[in-house]
KOLGU-435963 format. One record per residue (C-alpha): x, y, z. Coordinates in nm, 3 decimals, always signed. Each point is the difference from the previous one (the first is absolute). Example, Ala and Ser with C-alpha at 12.3 -4.5 7.8 and 13.67 -1.06 7.14 Angstrom:
// KOLGU-435963
atom px +1.230 | py -0.450 | pz +0.780
atom px +0.137 | py +0.344 | pz -0.066
This chain:
// KOLGU-435963
atom px +8.768 | py +10.484 | pz +12.982
atom px +0.242 | py +0.066 | pz -0.266
atom px +0.035 | py -0.258 | pz -0.287
atom px +0.332 | py -0.148 | pz -0.034
atom px +0.007 | py -0.075 | pz -0.371
atom px +0.294 | py -0.183 | pz -0.191
atom px +0.110 | py +0.105 | pz -0.343
atom px +0.112 | py -0.197 | pz -0.292
atom px +0.063 | py +0.096 | pz -0.349
atom px +0.173 | py -0.142 | pz -0.325
atom px +0.175 | py +0.340 | pz -0.112
atom px +0.040 | py -0.132 | pz -0.351
atom px -0.299 | py +0.054 | pz -0.114
atom px -0.131 | py +0.307 | pz -0.230
atom px -0.146 | py +0.281 | pz +0.206
atom px +0.072 | py -0.164 | pz +0.342
atom px +0.167 | py +0.317 | pz +0.145
atom px -0.295 | py +0.206 | pz -0.051
atom px -0.254 | py -0.228 | pz +0.131
atom px +0.208 | py -0.169 | pz +0.279
atom px +0.080 | py +0.404 | pz +0.097
atom px -0.380 | py +0.102 | pz -0.016
atom px -0.127 | py -0.293 | pz +0.192
atom px +0.292 | py +0.007 | pz +0.300
atom px -0.072 | py +0.415 | pz +0.033
atom px -0.378 | py -0.096 | pz +0.040
atom px +0.065 | py -0.283 | pz +0.261
atom px +0.201 | py +0.214 | pz +0.173
atom px -0.224 | py +0.344 | pz +0.004
atom px -0.236 | py -0.252 | pz +0.168
atom px +0.268 | py -0.044 | pz +0.300
atom px +0.048 | py -0.372 | pz -0.081
atom px +0.364 | py -0.125 | pz +0.115
atom px +0.189 | py -0.108 | pz -0.342
atom px +0.259 | py -0.282 | pz -0.003
atom px +0.221 | py -0.055 | pz -0.346
atom px +0.325 | py -0.095 | pz -0.120
atom px +0.223 | py +0.334 | pz +0.002
atom px -0.019 | py +0.021 | pz -0.405
atom px -0.355 | py +0.031 | pz +0.048
atom px +0.003 | py +0.306 | pz +0.244
atom px +0.296 | py +0.162 | pz -0.234
atom px -0.244 | py -0.015 | pz -0.313
atom px -0.326 | py +0.141 | pz +0.189
atom px +0.201 | py +0.241 | pz +0.215
atom px -0.209 | py -0.155 | pz +0.272
atom px +0.153 | py -0.110 | pz +0.330
atom px -0.064 | py -0.353 | pz +0.061
atom px +0.109 | py -0.244 | pz +0.272
atom px +0.227 | py -0.291 | pz -0.087
atom px -0.220 | py -0.252 | pz -0.126
atom px -0.137 | py -0.302 | pz +0.237
atom px -0.276 | py -0.240 | pz -0.026
atom px -0.062 | py +0.007 | pz +0.351
atom px -0.316 | py +0.241 | pz +0.140
atom px -0.096 | py +0.070 | pz -0.347
atom px -0.396 | py +0.085 | pz -0.021
atom px +0.048 | py +0.000 | pz -0.385
atom px +0.270 | py -0.081 | pz -0.292
atom px -0.032 | py +0.181 | pz -0.314
atom px +0.130 | py -0.138 | pz -0.305
atom px +0.080 | py +0.197 | pz -0.318
atom px +0.121 | py -0.245 | pz -0.304
atom px -0.154 | py -0.318 | pz -0.125
atom px -0.095 | py -0.323 | pz +0.142
atom px +0.386 | py -0.058 | pz +0.046
atom px +0.021 | py +0.260 | pz +0.206
atom px -0.305 | py -0.080 | pz +0.212
atom px +0.144 | py -0.326 | pz +0.024
atom px +0.324 | py +0.090 | pz +0.146
atom px -0.169 | py +0.211 | pz +0.256
atom px -0.199 | py -0.275 | pz +0.108
atom px +0.281 | py -0.245 | pz +0.090
atom px +0.183 | py +0.338 | pz +0.177
atom px -0.298 | py -0.012 | pz +0.256
atom px +0.105 | py -0.356 | pz +0.099
atom px -0.346 | py -0.096 | pz +0.086
atom px -0.112 | py +0.304 | pz +0.174
atom px -0.368 | py +0.111 | pz -0.001
atom px +0.036 | py +0.309 | pz -0.202
atom px -0.224 | py +0.095 | pz -0.288
atom px +0.142 | py +0.043 | pz -0.350
atom px -0.125 | py +0.256 | pz -0.207
atom px +0.142 | py -0.029 | pz -0.352
atom px +0.051 | py +0.290 | pz -0.241
atom px +0.025 | py -0.152 | pz -0.358
atom px +0.281 | py +0.133 | pz -0.268
atom px +0.024 | py -0.333 | pz -0.165
atom px -0.176 | py -0.179 | pz -0.276
atom px -0.255 | py -0.230 | pz +0.160
atom px -0.013 | py +0.130 | pz +0.347
atom px -0.199 | py -0.363 | pz +0.124
atom px +0.086 | py +0.052 | pz +0.384
atom px -0.003 | py +0.407 | pz +0.034
atom px -0.309 | py +0.223 | pz +0.064
atom px +0.022 | py +0.296 | pz -0.165
atom px +0.160 | py +0.150 | pz -0.291
atom px +0.280 | py +0.289 | pz -0.023
atom px -0.297 | py +0.222 | pz -0.057
atom px -0.218 | py -0.087 | pz +0.274
atom px +0.253 | py +0.045 | pz +0.319
atom px -0.172 | py +0.338 | pz +0.130
atom px -0.342 | py -0.162 | pz +0.023
atom px +0.196 | py -0.339 | pz +0.181
atom px +0.139 | py +0.190 | pz +0.235
atom px -0.323 | py +0.193 | pz +0.102
atom px -0.188 | py -0.340 | pz -0.019
atom px +0.225 | py -0.163 | pz +0.243
atom px +0.033 | py +0.298 | pz +0.215
atom px -0.407 | py -0.023 | pz +0.019
atom px -0.012 | py -0.399 | pz +0.064
atom px -0.175 | py -0.027 | pz -0.361
atom px +0.236 | py -0.300 | pz -0.068
atom px -0.019 | py -0.375 | pz +0.051
atom px +0.274 | py -0.245 | pz +0.045
atom px +0.032 | py -0.345 | pz -0.196
atom px +0.181 | py -0.250 | pz +0.196
atom px +0.225 | py -0.234 | pz -0.210
atom px +0.187 | py -0.289 | pz +0.145
atom px +0.388 | py -0.058 | pz -0.117
atom px +0.247 | py -0.289 | pz -0.062
atom px +0.304 | py -0.076 | pz +0.192
atom px +0.282 | py -0.171 | pz -0.123
atom px +0.248 | py -0.195 | pz +0.165
atom px +0.321 | py -0.150 | pz -0.163
atom px +0.067 | py -0.325 | pz +0.211
atom px +0.358 | py -0.137 | pz +0.020
atom px +0.037 | py -0.289 | pz +0.175
atom px -0.338 | py +0.026 | pz +0.171
atom px +0.070 | py +0.325 | pz +0.132
atom px -0.125 | py +0.326 | pz -0.091
atom px +0.280 | py +0.205 | pz -0.198
atom px -0.162 | py +0.294 | pz -0.095
atom px -0.423 | py +0.110 | pz +0.029
atom px -0.147 | py +0.294 | pz -0.196
atom px -0.371 | py +0.086 | pz -0.049
atom px -0.118 | py +0.131 | pz -0.347
atom px -0.369 | py +0.101 | pz -0.058
atom px -0.039 | py -0.115 | pz -0.350
atom px +0.255 | py -0.322 | pz -0.054
atom px +0.323 | py -0.229 | pz +0.068
atom px +0.121 | py -0.135 | pz -0.281
atom px +0.270 | py -0.278 | pz -0.065
atom px +0.166 | py +0.037 | pz -0.335
atom px +0.336 | py -0.037 | pz -0.158
atom px +0.286 | py +0.270 | pz -0.007
atom px +0.211 | py +0.007 | pz -0.297
atom px -0.008 | py -0.226 | pz -0.301
atom px -0.384 | py -0.127 | pz -0.029
atom px -0.013 | py -0.344 | pz +0.052
atom px -0.269 | py -0.225 | pz +0.129
atom px -0.056 | py -0.003 | pz +0.407
atom px -0.142 | py -0.320 | pz +0.112
atom px -0.148 | py -0.017 | pz +0.386
atom px -0.210 | py -0.197 | pz +0.208
atom px -0.307 | py +0.175 | pz +0.081
atom px -0.176 | py -0.030 | pz +0.397
atom px -0.314 | py +0.122 | pz +0.131
atom px +0.044 | py -0.043 | pz +0.378
atom px +0.168 | py -0.379 | pz +0.003
atom px -0.199 | py -0.116 | pz -0.345
atom px +0.207 | py -0.012 | pz -0.295
atom px -0.162 | py +0.162 | pz -0.290
atom px +0.240 | py -0.148 | pz -0.263
atom px +0.315 | py +0.094 | pz -0.144
atom px -0.010 | py +0.316 | pz -0.218
atom px +0.239 | py +0.070 | pz -0.325
atom px +0.018 | py +0.349 | pz -0.116
atom px +0.135 | py +0.344 | pz +0.004
atom px -0.106 | py +0.053 | pz +0.388
atom px -0.308 | py +0.020 | pz +0.190
atom px -0.166 | py +0.310 | pz +0.166
atom px -0.232 | py -0.002 | pz +0.339
atom px -0.223 | py +0.282 | pz +0.020
atom px -0.235 | py +0.159 | pz +0.224
atom px -0.367 | py +0.063 | pz -0.122
atom px +0.153 | py +0.371 | pz -0.088
atom px +0.298 | py -0.144 | pz -0.198
atom px -0.219 | py -0.186 | pz -0.184
atom px -0.069 | py +0.252 | pz -0.255
atom px +0.389 | py +0.052 | pz -0.032
atom px +0.259 | py -0.231 | pz -0.081
atom px -0.193 | py -0.271 | pz +0.073
atom px -0.253 | py +0.078 | pz -0.253
atom px +0.261 | py +0.041 | pz -0.288
atom px +0.102 | py -0.359 | pz +0.059
atom px -0.341 | py -0.122 | pz -0.050
atom px -0.114 | py +0.023 | pz +0.394
atom px -0.374 | py +0.042 | pz +0.039
atom px -0.159 | py +0.352 | pz +0.177
atom px -0.083 | py -0.022 | pz +0.340
atom px -0.235 | py +0.258 | pz +0.175
atom px +0.240 | py +0.162 | pz +0.260
atom px -0.250 | py -0.049 | pz +0.302
atom px +0.044 | py -0.423 | pz -0.054
atom px +0.243 | py -0.120 | pz +0.232
atom px +0.241 | py -0.244 | pz -0.215
atom px +0.314 | py -0.041 | pz -0.180
atom px +0.036 | py -0.072 | pz -0.349
atom px +0.282 | py -0.191 | pz -0.129
atom px +0.103 | py +0.060 | pz -0.392
atom px +0.281 | py -0.185 | pz -0.177
atom px +0.177 | py +0.203 | pz -0.253
atom px +0.009 | py -0.107 | pz -0.338
atom px -0.035 | py -0.378 | pz +0.120
atom px +0.166 | py -0.281 | pz -0.212
atom px -0.363 | py -0.233 | pz -0.005
atom px -0.348 | py +0.138 | pz -0.051
atom px -0.098 | py -0.242 | pz +0.267
atom px +0.111 | py +0.271 | pz +0.262
atom px -0.232 | py +0.296 | pz +0.082
atom px -0.008 | py +0.270 | pz +0.257
atom px -0.166 | py -0.109 | pz +0.319
atom px -0.151 | py +0.217 | pz +0.303
atom px +0.037 | py -0.135 | pz +0.349
atom px -0.166 | py +0.143 | pz +0.326
atom px +0.212 | py +0.273 | pz +0.141
atom px +0.056 | py -0.262 | pz +0.282
atom px +0.234 | py -0.191 | pz -0.207
atom px +0.367 | py +0.035 | pz -0.002
atom px +0.142 | py -0.062 | pz -0.359
atom px +0.360 | py -0.156 | pz +0.001
atom px +0.232 | py +0.006 | pz -0.333
atom px +0.252 | py -0.247 | pz +0.021
atom px +0.226 | py +0.035 | pz -0.348
atom px +0.147 | py -0.307 | pz -0.137
atom px +0.307 | py +0.154 | pz -0.169
atom px +0.424 | py -0.094 | pz -0.007
atom px +0.162 | py +0.209 | pz +0.242
atom px +0.125 | py +0.287 | pz -0.238
atom px -0.356 | py +0.120 | pz -0.095
atom px -0.053 | py +0.385 | pz +0.051
atom px -0.353 | py +0.007 | pz +0.133
atom px -0.207 | py +0.311 | pz +0.129
atom px -0.260 | py +0.110 | pz +0.250
atom px -0.159 | py +0.341 | pz -0.098
atom px -0.227 | py +0.179 | pz +0.224
atom px -0.262 | py +0.222 | pz -0.197
atom px +0.258 | py +0.023 | pz -0.280
atom px +0.220 | py +0.237 | pz +0.177
atom px +0.180 | py -0.160 | pz +0.289
atom px +0.195 | py -0.340 | pz -0.050
atom px +0.204 | py -0.246 | pz +0.189
atom px +0.206 | py -0.311 | pz -0.114
atom px -0.151 | py -0.345 | pz +0.020
atom px +0.335 | py -0.228 | pz +0.135
atom px +0.070 | py -0.348 | pz -0.147
atom px -0.186 | py -0.210 | pz +0.231
atom px -0.255 | py +0.292 | pz +0.130
atom px -0.366 | py +0.020 | pz -0.064
atom px -0.283 | py +0.228 | pz +0.015
atom px -0.328 | py +0.022 | pz +0.221
atom px -0.259 | py +0.246 | pz -0.036
atom px -0.298 | py +0.077 | pz +0.263
atom px -0.220 | py +0.293 | pz +0.037
atom px +0.116 | py +0.193 | pz +0.285
atom px -0.269 | py +0.178 | pz +0.251
atom px +0.066 | py +0.322 | pz -0.089
atom px -0.180 | py +0.158 | pz -0.239
atom px +0.053 | py +0.344 | pz -0.263
atom px -0.271 | py +0.236 | pz +0.038
atom px -0.079 | py +0.202 | pz -0.333
atom px -0.193 | py +0.304 | pz +0.009
atom px -0.289 | py +0.072 | pz -0.256
atom px -0.223 | py +0.267 | pz -0.042
atom px -0.256 | py -0.095 | pz -0.258
atom px -0.231 | py -0.324 | pz +0.023
atom px +0.169 | py -0.175 | pz -0.277
atom px -0.056 | py -0.340 | pz -0.011
atom px +0.273 | py -0.254 | pz -0.087
atom px -0.126 | py -0.084 | pz -0.348
atom px -0.034 | py +0.353 | pz -0.103
atom px +0.360 | py +0.059 | pz +0.112
atom px +0.052 | py -0.316 | pz -0.230
atom px -0.184 | py +0.143 | pz -0.278
atom px +0.176 | py +0.373 | pz +0.038
atom px +0.364 | py -0.089 | pz +0.074
atom px +0.023 | py -0.315 | pz -0.186
atom px -0.270 | py +0.050 | pz -0.244
atom px -0.163 | py -0.347 | pz +0.072
atom px -0.274 | py -0.148 | pz -0.204
atom px +0.066 | py +0.284 | pz -0.252
atom px -0.135 | py -0.039 | pz -0.341
atom px +0.023 | py +0.334 | pz -0.111
atom px +0.067 | py +0.047 | pz -0.373
atom px -0.062 | py -0.395 | pz -0.095
atom px -0.279 | py -0.098 | pz -0.241
């Protein structure tokens, strides 16, 4: 059966056009049916069907982790493996570099790959006790202040249990995959991606008694802001999509049933990836 392959690319990267064109030509020469935005067909001069997530056997992303995150949300929970080609600085989620694309295509065609299943996070803005907007993200859902940098105060619940009142710049609710992203920068712990959990990390909390909390993936995290009516609060999903949090509204975050499937080729452990990409435990140059 001919594979149906979606292509997503951030064309602002240097060398993108050449690498993308070579990759698309290679896939087309194998008879693969390609789907992508019209601009990609114009760049590569290879015909592509209009992009649609339905029915894909593989989704290939060309860019950084942000491009992969955008593509993951576009799948809307569909069970499609994602092969990320890294053009960014870190590429923690991507599988191969820009010089390894042909080998990756060969490996996928030959079945020499494995899939890392990752849980996601689903954030719902609640107004009057009713869902107003729901978005699913791979890394995190973040409540933060829009506009002027003022303190955000909110009650934090895990299921119906009050954790406490938090004062700070906001809060990150992250998946294990997202524990190495914004949550880590805010002082949260690193969680292995195979663990079923959520990590709640306050951003610049105004109290030393407030610390990140790890809860089971079965839990529902609720955030109820305590603010004047004119406060401007936002909810961000993977740092790319935002929704306003109207006065009196709350935020509910949980782990949905759907998973994201990341293609891998090398037997690289999680801690190897931490060392390679984030220089974890690197004492080079220290006496």
